[in-house]
N, C-alpha and C positions, 0 to 999 in steps of 0.2 A: 504494500500500500504506500502511496506517495503523497507527501504533503507538498502542494504547490505553494511556494513562498515567493511572492512578488513584492518584497518589502520595498517601500518607497514608491514603486509603481502603483501599488494598490491605492495609495493616498491620492496620487495624481489622477488615476482613473475615476475614483470615487468623486473627486471634486468636479470632474467633467460630466458626471452622471446625473446632475440635478434635474429637476423637473423641467426647468427652462430649456435645457439642452435636448430634452426628449419630446416635449410637447409639440403636437402638430399645430399648424396654423388654425386660427379660429375660423368659424363659419361652417355651414353645412357642406359636407363633401358630396361630390357628384357620384351617381351610381357607377360602380365598377363592373365592367363587362367581363365575364368569364366564358371562355370557349373550351369545349371538350370535344376532341375528335376521337371518339371511342373505337373508331375503325382503324386507327393507326397505332401500332404497338411500339413501345420502347423496350420490349423484352419482358422477361418474367422476374418477379420478386425472388431474389436468391434464397435458397433453402435455409442457410444459416447466416443471413445477412445482418440481422439485428443483434449486435454483440455488445459485450460489456467486459471491462477489465476487472480482474480480481488479483489479490496479492497475498504473499506469505506473511504479511503483517495483519491480516484480517481474520481473526479467530472466529468471526460470526458468519463467514460466508456460507457455511453449511447448516446454519440454524434453520429449523422448520419454517419459521415466519419469513426469513430472508429468502429461502429457496422458493417459497410459495409466491412471494412478491415478484421475484424475477420471472418465474414461469408465467404468472398472470400478465406480465408486461410484454410477453412474447419474445423474451430473450432466447436466442437460438445459438449463440456462440459465447464461450467464456475464454478469456485470455489469461495465461498464467506463465510465470510466477509473478509478473508485475513490473513493468517499466524498467528503469535503469538497474534495479536490483537484479534483473535477470542476468546481467553481465558480470555478476559476482556470486551467483547462486549455484550451488552444487547439489543437484537433485538427489543423488544417492545418499548423501549424509544429511541432507536437509539443513545445510549451513550456508552462511555467507562467508566468502573468503576474507572479508575485512572485519569479521566478527559482528556484522550488522544484526539488527533485531529480527528474530523470527519467532512467531507465537505458535503455541500448540495447535493441533488440528488443521494445519495448513500444508502438510506434506503432500506429495504428489497423489498418493492413493486417496487421501481425504478430499483433495480437489476433484479427482475423478468421480468420487461419490457424489459431490455437489453437482457436477455437470450432469450426472445421471438423473438426479432428482429434478433438475431444471429441464431436462430433455434438451440439453444444449451440446453442440459440438465443441470440443476443446481446440484451441490453437495455442501451441507451446512455443516459448522463446528459448532456444538453446543458448547456453552460455558461450558467447564468443569472446568476451572481454578477458576472462581469466580461465576459460575452459579449453577443451581440445576437441578435435573431430571424433576421437575415440570415446570421450565422455558423452558426446551427443549420440553417437551410434549405440552406446550401451543403454542410453535412455530409450531410444527407439526399440531396442530389443526387449527391454523390460516392459515397455508400454504395449507393444503390439505383438510380440512373440510370446513372452512369458505370461502376461496378464490378458492379452486379447482385447485391449481397449480400442484398437483400431484408430489411433490418433493419426489424422491425415495431414494437418497443416503444421509446419514447423518453420518458425522464423530463425534466422541465424543472426543473433544479436539484437539489441534494441536500437538505440540511436547511435550507431557506431561512429558516424561522422562527428559526433560530439566528444571524441576521444582526445582532443587537443591538437589534432593535425591542423585545424584552422583556428584562428583567433589567438595567435601568438602563444600557442601551447597551453592555453587555458581551456579545459574541457570539463564536462560533467559526467562522461561515461567511462566506466572502468575499462581499460584496455592495457594489458600487460605485455603486448607484443612490442618488441623493440622498434619495429617499423609500423607506424600508425597510418600509413598512406592508403588511399583507395586501391592502389595496385595490390598492396598486401592483403587488404580485405577481399578483393576479388579472387586472388590466388587461394586464400584460405577457404573462401566460400565454395570453390570447386572441391576442395578436399573434404569439407563437411558434407557436401551433397553426395560425393562418391561413397564416403564411409556409411552414411545413413541409409542410402538407397541399396547398399550391399546387404543390409540387414532386412529392409522392407522396401522393395522397388515401388510400392504403391504410395509412399509418402510424398508430399509436395513440399518443396523447399523454397523459402522466401528470401529475397535479397532486400536489405535495408537501403532505401534511396532517400536522398534529400527531396523535400517537397518543392516542386517547381515554383519559383517566385519567393521562396523563403530561405534565409541564410541557413547553410552555406551553399545553396544552389548556385552553380556557375562559378564558384570560387576555385582558384588554383593556388595552392601553397607552393613555396619554393621547391623546385625539383619536379613538380607535377607537369605532365604534358597535356593533361585534360582535367576537367572537373570530376567530381565524385561519381555522378551517375554514368557519364560516358566511359570513365575508366573501369568501374565495376562491371558494367554490362558488356563491355568489349571483351572482358576476360571470362565472365561467368554466364553470359547470356544463354548459352546452350545447356547450362547445368541447373537452371532454376525453373520454377513453375508459377511463381507469383512474385510481384514486387510490392514493397511496403512503403507507405508514406504515413506521416502523422499530420493531422489537420487542426491547427490552432490559429484560425484567422484573426481573432481578436477584434478590436475596434474601439475608437475613442468614446463612442456613445453606443447605447443599445441599438439605435437605428443602424449604425455602421455594422454592428455585429450581425443583425438580421438580414442585411443585404449581402453578406459574404457568400452565401450559396451560389450567387450568380457567377462567382469566379471559378467554380468547380469544373465547368466545361473546359476552360482554358488549361487547368491543371491536368485533367485527364487527356486532353489533346497532346500536351507535352509528353506525358508518360507513354501514350500509345506510339508517338513518333519514335521515342527511344527504344521501345520494345520492338517495333518493326525494324529498326535499324540493326539491332543486334541479335534478335531471336530467330530471324529468317522465317522458314516455313512453319515454325512453332508459334509465331507471334500471336495468332488468334487465340491460342489456348493459354497464354500467359495471363494470369489474373491480376487484378489490382485490389489490394487489401489496405484499408485505412484502419490500422490497429490501435490508434489513439485519436480521440477528438473530444473537445469540450469548449467551454467559453472563456477560458483563461485569457488574459490580456484584453479583456473587456470589463466594463463596470460590474458585470453580474456573473454569478456562478450558480446560485440556487433559485433565484426569483423568476418571475414570469417570462421575462425576455429570453432567458436561457431555455425555458420550457418550449417557447415558440421556435427557437433556433433548432432544437434537437430533431423533431420529425422532418422539418424542411431539409436539414443537412443529410439525414439518412436517405430520404427519398431522392434528393438530387444526385447523390453519389450513385445510388442504384440505377437511376435513369441514365447516368453516364457510363454504366457498365461495371462499377465496383461490385465485388462479390461479398465483401465483408466490411462492416463499419462497427468499430468497438468504442463505446463511450468510456471516457475516464471519469468516474470510477465507481465501483459498488459502494464502498465506504472510503472516506478519505480523511475527514477531520480538517480543522483549520487552526492556524495560529494567529489569524487576523481578526480583529474585532468586526462584528457585523456592521454593515453599512445600510443606509436607506436609499433605495433607488425607486423613484417615482411613487413614493409612499409605501413601498414594500420593504420588509427586512430581507436583506440578502446576507446569508451567513458566510459567504466567501469560502465555501466548502465544495470541493470538486466531486464529492460523492452524490449519488442519487438518493441514498438513504442517510439519515442523520447518524453521525458518530457520537452524538451527545457530548461534544466537547464544549469548553468555555474559553472565551478570549475577550479581553477588554472589559471584564466584569459582566459580560452577557453570555448566556448559554444557548446552545442549540435546542431544538425540541428533543423529546425523549428519543433514545436510541432506536434506530430502525424506522423512524417516522419518514415517510416518503416526502422528499422535496418536490417542488413543481417540476423539476427536470425529470423525475420519475414519471409523472403523469404525462409529460410531453412525449416521452418515449412510448409509454403505454398507449397513447392515442393512436399509434400506428396499428394496433390490433383492430381498431375500428375501420381502418382503411384497407388493409391487405393481409393476406396469408401467403406463406411461401408457395410459389408456383402460380399465383395470380398474375394477370397480364397488366403491366403498366402501359397506359395509353397517353397520347399527346394531349396537352392542355396548355392554356395560356391565360394570363390576366392582363387586363387593360391598364392596370395601375400597380406599381411595385409595392404599394401599401398593403395589398392583398396577394398572397401567394396561393397557388393551386397545384395539387397533385391528384391524379385520377387513376383508378385501377378497375379493370374488368374482373369481377370475382368468378370463381369456379361455378357458381350457381346461376350465372347468366346476368347477374345484376351489375350495377356500376356504382362505385363508391368514389366520392369527390371530397378531398380534404381542402378546406379553406382556412387560411390563417390571416387574421386581422392584426396587423402590426402597429396599429395606433393604440397608445396606452390610454387615451381618453375618449375617443369618438367611436361610436358604432359605425359599421360600414354597410351600406346598401349594395347588394350585388344582384346582377341579372345574369342568368346562365343560359347558354345555348349549346346544343348538342348536334354532333354529326356521327352517324354510325350507331346511334342508340336512340330509342324512343322511350322516355320514361313514362311510367304509369301516372295517371292523373291523380290529383288529390294531395293531401298533406304527406310529407315524407318523414321518415325516421332519421333523426340526427343524433350523433354522439358528440358531446362537446366538453371542452375544458376551458374554464375562464379564470381570471385572477381571483385568488383566494379559495379556489376549489380544493376539496380533499378527496375527490373521486371524479371519474368520468360520469357525465349525466346523459341519459337517453330520454328523448321526447319526440313527439310528432309535432313538427313546426314548419311553417312556410310551405313552399312548393318547390318542385324541381327547377322552376324558372326564376324564382326570386327568394332571397333570404336576407335577413338582417343579422349581421355578425356582431356580437358584443365586443367592446374594446379588448384588446390584448387576449384574443381567444383563438382556440382551435376548434373548428366545426366540421364534422364529417357527415356528408349526406350519404345515406345508404338507399340507393334508388333501385326499384324493381322495374323490369321491362314492361312496357304496355302489352296487354294481352295479344298473343299471336306473333310477337316480334322477338322473342327471346333468342332464336337461332338465326334471325335474319341477317345479322352483321357479324362477321368474324374479323377480329383485328388483323391487319396485315402489317408486316414490318415497316417501320418508318424509313423513308429515303435517307441515305447517308447524309447526316447534317453537315452544314458548313460550320465547322468548329472554329471557335476563336483561335487566333494565332497562339502558338505555344507560349507559355509564360516564361519570360526570361528576366532574371534578376540582375541588377547592376552589380558590378564588382564592389565588394565591401558591404553588401546589405546584410541585414540580420532579421530573423523572423521567428526563431524558435522561442520557447517559453522557459522561464525559470521552473525548476522542479526539484523536489526533494523526495527522498525515498525513506520509508520506514527502515531505520537501521543503516541509512546511507546519507551522504552529504545532502544538506538542504539548500545550499547556495549554488548558484550557477553563474560564473562570470560571463559577461558578454563581450564581444569584440568592441573595440573603441570606435568603430565606424559611425559617422554621424548620420548615415542614411539608412534606408531599408524599410522592411515591412513593419517594424515596430513603430515607425513614424506614424503609421495610421492609427495607432493606439493612443497617440498623444504623449507617449513616453520617450524621452530622449534615450538613444542607444548608449549614452555614456553612463546611464544608471547602472549601478552594480547591484545585482539581485542577491540578497543575502539575508541577514538579520535574525532569522528565527533559529536560535540554537537549541532546538528541542526536537523530540520525536514522540510519536504516540506509542504507548506501551499499555499492555493490559494490566490493570491493577485492581484486584478484587472484582473482576468482571466489568470494569469501566475503563474506557479509553481516556487516558490523561496525558498531558504534556510533561515530558521529563527532560530537563535540561541536559546538555552535554557539551563538551568542549568542541568548539568549531575546529574543523580541519581545513587548513588552507588549500586552495586550488583543488577542490573536490577530493579532499580526503586526508591529507597527511596531518 
């Protein structure tokens, strides 16, 4: 489990998150036109697409209440052993090489028991930072040969590019290799793949890439002939089955944050170009996995804007072809005092369930209380099930987003998100390739302050009023006699935005801390880059919380520890 510590940056972001920065202009808004082309398919909802991060610092991941909440939210994938800690975690002994904190009931077999309860597919991160290909191959043997777990997806390392090769030697990711270059990672990636597939040829091996447009994308350190992604894929393109990016788009205001899914098409275009360049005839089968995402580097982590961001982000990635999206995190905790964003309390906690921690004299809700982000993710269950067909849709105004899915029973579900924190939105809907039944429609919604998804019959298929800051999903039945009239056809190849290219010296990754690992992450001193969009100067040094969460009498508390300079020492 990782504590995200954005000390200094949090204060700046919170200051820019006031109501004045978020409020829409006064006056009645015009009706927003929504178009749904139910006859044009964007592909099917991936079977294990809705994922979630878990970690060896979370002793409650297997509790009955927690697993029930995850299953009810439609979680289909669980990532283990957790972020940067994976690059120092030794699965066989269930220890961290740096002596980091690991709690009981989080060993691999316990995790697999949790995944079984949730009915979720595991994705495991093999230790690249301080491990070996043989250690990873032994894990494959134990998991799939000895235990018969059938673990399919294996990442080779976490954010390996954060090992100090860029940023003047200052990194956050454990990497004990003498050579920390992308060339060395590519060479070792081939060795890991070969060793692991020798044990089980069915496993899929993932390569850690930098996210296009986010530091250190396009960077070249002294001695490099190319950037990280081109170097790694030129060496290992034929040895991998999926590529991995992390998506932390941030934003100076909540409005900025909620507009970031519009950038996903450009990111996937860049990734697909790279895959096509180096994977040859296998390119179409190489998957894209987003194994970490949340709203860090924006003003919110737990309040309503983050809840609205979540399903929009999942669905946009799926529509662009990603096969997995894993939210950070199940439980996380926070060392930062709660903030007020648009009249709501935001606990600055990256988890979807409360860890029950206290900071700044204020405490979170009771342990395992779902935050709004949980309900945002759970809203996806009203829209789609694995295997349903995503169809083309569009909105006439960016203040309302739309995603649409043809369900297996012949119906059409349409998710509408009103991104205005104060004003209701009037929407008119038109359909091609589907004729909805007349009369009131069933809607499933989640609005500010809600503690559950609510179901009601309201409005029509053609007109709806969306409450402020809400997620509303219309569940439409076909008009009598039309259920099989239209079958979605594949969409034409879209004209994708130009691949995202970052300027030299940019930065865009987020500060992170790990339970039992360093909580500070130094950033490069570059004055430009993706963090600029958050309103935080890149000269800010992320540090300050010298503590970690530990279990004490069944309660997560902060325990101070001596800071280790430059990620560790």
